[in-house]
Phi, psi and omega in degrees: 000315184297335179299329182271340171290335179285356185298160187275160168283151179294153181252014179244180185264005180289160180294145178290153173210151180265126179230159177243111189292346184274354179235140178299329180284351184067014179253135182299141172217140179300321181302314181294322178292318178299315180297321178295316181295322179293323185264000189295325180295312181291329178297318179299316181293318181292327188284328188308308181296322180301313182295321187287326193250355190281322194268157186281072179239161179304145183303325179295332179285323175298316179296319177299317181293325174300317177294322175302312181300327179272357183057045184245000176297157191273064169287166186300322179298324177288325176295323178295324177296335179270008173098001179282139182267101184221148170284126184272099174217137182297128183284346180269326181246342179056033181232311186251171175290148181264117171215169192302309184296327179289306185301318188259004183223309189244359179300138177307330180294307181289336177296337175283342183269320183307312185302321180298315179299310184297322178296319180295327179268002182057047183244156171235142189213145170242124186274137178280189184273343186219157183294326182292324175289324177296318180299316178299315181292319180300319179293342179286347178287121184221093178251223176287162189307312187284325175297316182298314178300313183295320180297318182286335174283337186295320181297325177294319181297318181293313181300316181295317181295323177291320179295319176299318179295320177301313181292328176299315181293328183284317191256341183242353181058035175232163183210162177233154175292158180302324179298325179292318179295322177298319179294322177295318176301318179298313180296320177297319181294318177296320180296315180295324181287345185290349181287344180233125186300316182290322177295317179298317180297320177297320179296316179295328180295314185271332188251347180080183182274000000 
């Protein structure tokens, strides 16, 4: 149920209406909700490869996103599971333990970046507890073709920029403010979108120059 509460606000001027995406009639039914809840685990597994490899982003980013979906990126908790003796503290906030859901979803550092993205896309969002649920909900946004593509690429841009910042702090002992990281994510998104004229125009419309 919460996956559909995460759905976006409309970006047009038409009157709001309540619809249920699991039924063609757009009317809620207990059967459709039950079937969704029963199949949600397998749906998440099937969706992961599609999400990672479909969009025009660098191959290393597709591979990184695949690892995120599997919760296998080398956050400190995963390094500790491999036998490394490390103090588990998030390098971006220096307050909580570092694990995938924290670093890429709930860390105070990335929490400063999400609002700027949502504002640019004229979206409102409630974040779930895990990255796999976020991916499923994020994929549920379906507007025009180019907006949808840009929206689904945006989460990759943010995650990659935050991961680069995390590694910068780890290996060079330097850091940037969240606003700088958000600007880098924006520039990356526009760069990726530039391979298609209409997608690029859509990117400039929502993200500016």
